C-alpha positions in Angstrom: -16.9 19.5 -11.2 -18.1 16.3 -12.8 -17.8 17.6 -16.3 -14.3 18.9 -15.8 -13.2 15.6 -14.2 -14.6 13.5 -17.0 -13.1 15.6 -19.7 -9.7 15.6 -18.0 -9.7 11.8 -17.6 -10.8 11.1 -21.2 -8.7 13.7 -23.0 -5.7 14.2 -20.8 -5.2 11.6 -18.1 -5.8 8.3 -19.9 -3.2 9.0 -22.7 -0.5 10.2 -20.3 -1.2 7.4 -17.7 -0.9 4.9 -20.5 2.5 6.3 -21.4 3.4 6.1 -17.7 2.6 2.4 -17.6 5.3 1.8 -20.2 8.0 3.1 -17.9 9.6 0.2 -15.9 10.0 2.4 -12.8 10.8 -0.4 -10.3 11.0 0.5 -6.7 14.6 0.5 -5.3 14.2 -2.8 -3.5 13.7 -4.4 -6.9 16.2 -2.4 -8.9 19.6 -2.1 -7.1 20.8 0.1 -10.0 17.8 2.4 -10.1 19.9 5.5 -10.1 21.9 4.4 -13.1 18.9 2.9 -15.0 17.0 6.2 -14.6 13.5 4.8 -14.7 12.4 6.5 -11.5 13.8 9.8 -12.9 11.9 9.0 -16.1 8.6 8.6 -14.2 9.2 11.8 -12.3 9.9 13.7 -15.5 6.9 12.2 -17.2 4.5 13.5 -14.5 6.4 16.8 -14.1 5.9 17.6 -17.8 2.2 16.6 -17.7 1.5 18.7 -14.5 3.5 21.7 -15.8 1.4 21.6 -19.0 -1.8 22.0 -16.9 -0.8 25.6 -16.3 -2.6 26.0 -13.0 -2.5 29.6 -12.0 0.2 30.3 -9.4 1.3 26.7 -9.2 4.9 25.6 -8.8 6.2 22.2 -9.9 9.5 21.1 -8.4 11.7 17.9 -8.5 13.4 17.5 -5.2 16.5 15.3 -5.0 18.4 14.7 -1.8 21.8 13.0 -2.1 21.7 9.3 -2.6 17.9 9.3 -2.2 15.0 8.5 -4.6 13.5 11.7 -6.1 10.3 13.4 -5.1 7.9 15.5 -7.2 6.0 18.4 -5.7 3.1 20.4 -7.0 2.5 23.5 -4.8 -0.8 25.3 -5.5 -1.7 28.5 -3.6 -5.1 28.8 -1.9 -8.0 30.3 -3.9 -8.7 32.7 -1.1 -7.5 33.4 2.4 -4.7 31.1 3.3 -5.8 30.3 6.8 -6.8 26.7 6.5 -3.4 25.2 6.5 -2.0 22.9 3.9 -3.7 20.0 2.1 -1.2 17.3 1.4 -2.2 15.0 -1.4 0.0 11.9 -1.6 0.8 9.3 -4.2 3.8 7.3 -5.5 5.3 6.6 -8.8 7.5 3.6 -8.1 6.3 0.1 -9.1 6.3 -3.5 -8.0 8.2 -6.0 -10.2 6.5 -7.1 -13.4 6.3 -10.9 -12.5 5.1 -13.5 -15.0 1.8 -14.9 -15.9 0.0 -11.9 -17.5 -3.1 -12.7 -19.5 -3.2 -12.9 -23.3 -2.5 -9.6 -24.9 -1.5 -8.1 -21.6 1.9 -7.2 -20.1 3.4 -5.1 -17.2 4.7 -2.4 -19.5 2.0 -2.6 -22.2 -1.0 -0.4 -21.5 -4.3 -1.9 -22.6 -7.7 -0.3 -22.1 -10.4 -3.0 -22.2 -14.0 -2.8 -20.9 -13.3 0.2 -18.8 -10.2 -1.3 -17.2 -6.7 0.1 -17.8 -4.2 -2.8 -17.5 -0.5 -2.4 -16.8 1.9 -2.2 -13.9 1.4 1.0 -11.9 -2.0 1.9 -13.3 -3.9 1.4 -10.1 -0.9 1.2 -7.6 -0.4 4.1 -7.7 0.3 5.9 -11.0 -3.1 7.4 -11.3 -2.9 9.3 -8.0 -0.9 12.3 -9.2 -3.2 12.8 -12.1 -6.3 12.5 -9.9 -5.0 14.9 -7.3 -4.1 17.5 -10.0 -7.4 17.0 -11.7 -9.3 17.5 -8.5 -7.6 20.8 -7.9 -8.4 21.9 -11.5 -12.1 20.8 -11.1 -12.5 22.9 -7.9 -11.1 26.0 -9.7 -13.2 25.4 -12.9 -16.4 25.3 -10.8 -15.4 28.5 -9.0 -15.1 26.5 -5.7 -12.5 27.1 -3.0 -9.5 25.1 -1.8 -6.8 25.7 0.7 -3.1 25.6 -0.2 -2.5 22.2 -1.8 0.7 20.3 -2.1 0.8 17.2 -4.2 3.7 15.0 -3.1 4.7 12.0 -5.3 7.5 9.8 -4.0 9.4 7.0 -5.7 10.1 4.6 -2.8 6.7 3.6 -1.4 6.9 0.0 -2.6 10.2 -0.3 -0.7 8.7 1.0 2.5 9.3 4.7 1.9 12.8 4.7 3.4 13.6 8.2 2.1 10.4 9.9 3.0 11.3 10.9 6.6 14.4 12.8 5.3 12.2 14.6 2.7 9.5 15.5 5.2 12.2 17.0 7.4 13.8 18.8 4.5 10.4 20.1 3.3 8.9 20.8 6.8 9.0 24.6 6.4 7.6 24.5 2.9 4.7 22.2 3.9 3.8 24.3 6.9 0.8 23.4 9.0 -0.8 20.3 7.4 -4.5 20.2 8.2 -5.8 17.6 5.8 -4.0 14.6 4.3 -5.5 12.9 1.2 -3.9 9.6 0.1 -5.0 7.9 -3.0 -3.0 4.7 -2.5 -6.0 2.7 -1.1 -9.4 1.4 -2.1 -12.2 -0.7 -0.9 -14.5 -3.8 -1.2 -16.4 -2.8 -4.3 -16.7 0.0 -6.9 -20.1 1.1 -5.9 -19.2 3.7 -3.2 -16.3 5.7 -1.7 -14.3 3.7 0.8 -12.4 5.4 3.6 -9.5 3.5 5.1 -9.6 4.0 8.9 -6.6 1.9 9.8 -3.5 0.3 8.3 -1.6 -2.7 9.6 2.1 -2.4 10.4 4.7 -5.0 9.5 7.7 -6.9 10.7 9.7 -8.9 8.2 12.8 -11.1 8.5 14.8 -13.6 6.5 15.2 -16.7 8.7 18.0 -19.1 7.8 18.7 -22.4 9.5 22.0 -24.0 8.7 23.0 -27.5 9.6 25.9 -28.4 7.2 28.8 -26.7 5.6 28.0 -28.5 2.4 25.1 -30.7 1.2 25.4 -34.4 1.7 23.9 -37.6 0.2 20.5 -37.9 1.8 20.7 -41.6 2.1 24.0 -41.4 4.0 23.2 -38.3 6.1 19.5 -38.5 7.0 18.9 -39.9 10.4 22.2 -38.6 11.5 22.1 -34.9 10.5 18.9 -33.0 11.3 17.0 -31.6 8.4 17.2 -27.8 8.2 13.6 -27.8 7.0 12.4 -29.7 10.1 14.3 -27.4 12.4 12.8 -24.3 10.7 9.4 -25.9 10.9 9.7 -26.3 14.6 10.8 -22.7 14.9 7.8 -21.6 13.0 5.6 -23.4 15.5 6.8 -21.0 18.1 5.4 -18.0 16.3 2.3 -19.4 14.6 -0.3 -22.0 15.4 -0.3 -24.1 12.2 -3.8 -25.3 12.8 -5.5 -22.0 13.2 -3.0 -19.5 11.9 -3.1 -17.6 15.2 0.1 -15.7 15.9 1.7 -16.8 19.2 3.8 -13.7 19.8 1.8 -11.8 22.5 3.6 -8.5 21.6 1.8 -8.6 18.2 -1.7 -8.6 19.6 -3.8 -5.6 20.7 -7.4 -5.0 21.9 -9.6 -4.2 18.9 -11.2 -0.8 19.5 -15.0 -1.0 19.7 -15.5 1.6 16.9 -13.4 -0.4 14.5 -15.2 -3.6 15.3 -18.5 -1.8 14.7 -17.2 -0.4 11.4 -16.2 -4.0 10.3 -19.8 -5.1 11.0 -21.2 -2.2 9.0 -18.9 -2.8 6.1 -20.0 -6.4 5.8 -23.6 -5.4 6.1 -23.2 -2.8 3.3 -21.8 -5.4 0.9 -22.7 -8.9 2.2 -20.7 -11.7 0.6 -18.1 -9.4 -0.9 -15.3 -10.3 1.5 -15.7 -14.0 0.9 -15.6 -13.4 -2.9 -12.7 -10.9 -3.0 -10.0 -13.4 -3.9 -9.8 -16.1 -6.6 -9.7 -19.2 -4.2 -8.7 -22.3 -6.1 -11.0 -25.3 -6.3 -12.7 -26.1 -3.0 -10.4 -23.8 -0.9 -12.4 -21.9 1.7 -11.6 -18.7 3.7 -10.2 -19.2 7.1 -13.5 -18.4 8.8 -17.2 -18.5 7.7 -18.0 -15.3 9.5 -17.2 -12.3 7.2 -16.9 -9.9 10.2 -14.2 -12.1 11.6 -12.4 -12.1 8.2 -12.4 -8.3 8.2 -11.0 -8.2 11.7 -8.4 -10.8 10.9 -7.3 -8.7 7.9 -7.4 -5.4 9.6 -6.7 -5.8 13.3 -5.1 -9.2 14.0 -1.5 -10.3 13.3 -0.8 -12.7 10.5 2.2 -14.5 9.0 2.9 -15.0 5.3 6.0 -16.9 4.1 6.7 -14.9 1.0 10.1 -16.2 -0.1 12.4 -19.2 0.1 16.0 -20.1 -0.7 18.1 -23.2 -0.5 15.8 -25.3 -2.5 16.5 -26.6 -6.0 13.6 -26.8 -8.5 11.8 -30.2 -8.2 13.1 -31.4 -11.6 16.7 -30.6 -10.4 16.4 -32.1 -7.0 18.9 -34.8 -6.3 19.0 -37.0 -3.2 20.7 -34.4 -1.1 20.3 -33.4 2.5 20.4 -29.6 1.9 22.9 -27.6 4.1 20.4 -24.8 4.8 16.9 -23.4 4.4 15.9 -19.8 4.2 12.4 -18.4 4.5 11.2 -14.8 4.3 8.7 -14.3 7.1 6.3 -11.4 6.6 4.2 -10.5 9.7 1.3 -8.0 9.4 0.7 -6.3 12.7 -2.4 -4.6 14.2 -2.4 -0.8 13.5 -1.5 0.1 17.1 1.1 -2.6 17.8 4.7 -1.5 18.3 6.6 -3.0 15.4 10.1 -2.8 16.9 8.9 -4.6 20.1 7.2 -7.2 17.9 10.3 -7.7 15.8 12.5 -8.2 18.9 10.0 -10.7 20.3 10.3 -12.6 17.0 14.1 -12.6 17.3 13.9 -14.0 20.8 11.5 -16.8 19.7 13.5 -17.9 16.7 17.1 -17.7 18.2 16.8 -19.1 21.7 17.2 -22.8 22.5 17.4 -23.8 18.8 16.8 -27.6 18.2 20.1 -29.6 17.8 22.1 -26.4 18.2 21.6 -25.6 14.5 22.8 -22.2 13.4 20.1 -19.5 13.0 20.7 -16.3 11.1 18.2 -13.4 10.9 18.9 -11.0 8.0 17.0 -8.3 6.1 14.9 -7.3 9.1 12.3 -4.6 8.6 9.7 -3.0 10.9 7.1 -0.4 10.4 4.2 0.8 12.6 0.7 0.8 11.4 -1.8 3.7 11.7 -5.2 4.3 13.2 -7.2 7.2 11.9 -8.3 10.1 14.2 -12.0 10.7 14.7 -13.6 12.4 11.7 -14.3 16.1 12.1 -18.0 17.1 11.6 -17.3 19.0 8.4 -15.5 15.9 6.9 -18.3 13.5 7.9 -21.0 15.9 6.4 -19.0 16.3 3.2 -18.6 12.5 2.8 -22.3 12.0 3.4 -23.2 14.7 0.8 -20.8 13.6 -2.0 -21.6 9.9 -1.6 -25.2 10.5 -2.6 -24.3 12.9 -5.4 -21.4 11.0 -6.9 -21.8 7.3 -6.0 -25.5 6.9 -5.2 -24.5 4.8 -2.1 -23.3 5.6 1.4 -19.6 5.7 1.9 -18.0 2.8 3.7 -14.9 2.1 5.8 -12.1 -0.5 5.6 -9.4 -1.5 8.0 -6.8 -2.2 5.4 -4.6 -5.2 5.9 -1.7 -3.6 4.0 0.7 -0.9 5.0 1.4 2.6 3.9 4.3 3.6 6.1 3.9 7.3 5.1 0.6 7.5 7.1 2.0 6.6 10.5 4.8 9.1 9.9 2.4 11.9 9.0 0.1 11.1 11.9 3.1 11.6 14.2 4.2 14.9 12.5 0.7 16.3 12.1 -1.4 15.1 15.1 -4.2 17.6 14.4 -4.7 16.8 10.7 -7.7 15.0 9.2 -7.0 12.0 7.0 -8.8 10.8 3.9 -7.2 7.6 2.8 -9.0 6.3 -0.2 -8.6 5.3 -3.8 -9.8 3.3 -6.8 -8.2 0.0 -5.9 -10.2 -3.1 -5.3 -9.1 -6.5 -4.2 -9.5 -7.7 -7.8 -7.3 -4.9 -9.2 -4.3 -7.2 -8.9 -1.9 -4.8 -7.3 1.6 -6.5 -7.1 0.5 -9.5 -9.2 -0.1 -10.2 -12.9 -2.9 -8.3 -14.8 -3.0 -5.2 -12.6 -5.8 -2.9 -13.7 -7.4 0.4 -12.9 -11.2 0.8 -12.8 -11.3 4.0 -14.8 -14.8 5.1 -13.8 -14.1 4.5 -10.1 -11.0 6.6 -10.5 -13.0 9.4 -12.1 -15.5 9.2 -9.2 -12.7 9.3 -6.6 -11.2 12.3 -8.4 -14.5 14.1 -8.2 -14.9 13.1 -4.6 -11.5 14.6 -3.7 -12.5 17.9 -5.5 -15.6 18.1 -3.3 -13.6 17.4 -0.1 -11.1 20.2 -1.0 -14.0 22.6 -1.4 -15.6 21.5 1.9 -12.3 21.8 3.7 -11.8 25.3 2.5 -15.3 26.3 3.6 -15.3 24.6 7.0 
């Protein structure tokens, strides 16, 4: 399998993936005119043409388009033998985050650059490589005379917008998908590039735009201050109801859960496998320190405790344009990450109650653009899957596999867990914390992507033989 995977990556995948990077296929949340602009359709067509050219025996490639919804690409490959193992659903997405500024010299969001084993460009690691890797894994199994169950590769184009269209597609495709017994998602990663990392949980989310309005129009700050309350001070007081500013602890009890013992144990094992990695994952500026000295606590904070990030603001002029004005309103976008087993709708309602009741000075509070999505906690690994992970880890990576409780969200996983409660889940990928997903200089670790592809091929064969 190794030779097939390496040859495919060098000769077939890297050139096509580089061309994919050049397509500005922004997710619908970031391109209101996505249908007219056609970039999502362009990304779908690019992968459709590449997969069709693979000429996998018996395979069918379809573009599925429901009215007023983003398109989906399906590769349906029949089982190599008896079709009694159910369907393996291999998932990825083709939509991208915005380009944002600040890319390094010679780099750009739509300019593929291969440098020192890293492929730079938006969508390289998150998650454009996934469709190629899934297809290559199926080819590698067949080339080595191995076995695989029926495989369906599903590539959507709305993941970066929370996968709003996916439930409709899963309902539409339910008969075609059949009994899903294994889900492979390549939209994740781990703490280093030395082993295969299995994501065992994903946090949910609750998001809201909070606006505090105190004036119908801005007023001279020298005349109005001391008479009219500052919208910023009111919003600051409201934030104190949901977050302890000293510790960062979330004060909404509906957002907290008891951390399962097995997940706490996995956190300790992950830290022991790569000590110091968690503290060094992110480019902290100057003397900035992580929020805790204990790496296990950092892992649990990120995977199983709620957090708040203020990710957007409105109502503020740029500093160079700021006059002496008491501003009429302040808007902040509040992004809560929730523990995997928390109820996101209950949490969002608790946030609403906290922010809109007994508002200081009777200021007007508006909550808009609300969003909620549940997290996901993986089922216990089947013996065949654990044995396969142990075997391939030594053969491919030379290190034991590890687990991560991912602080991010993949809404698709919670939905699939509900639809297919008996399925096994392999959530993995080539992403590292330094891969710069969503920010400037996104890059894919090409050799890790190769190894992950080979690992998936081994898992497909193990699943068919289990």
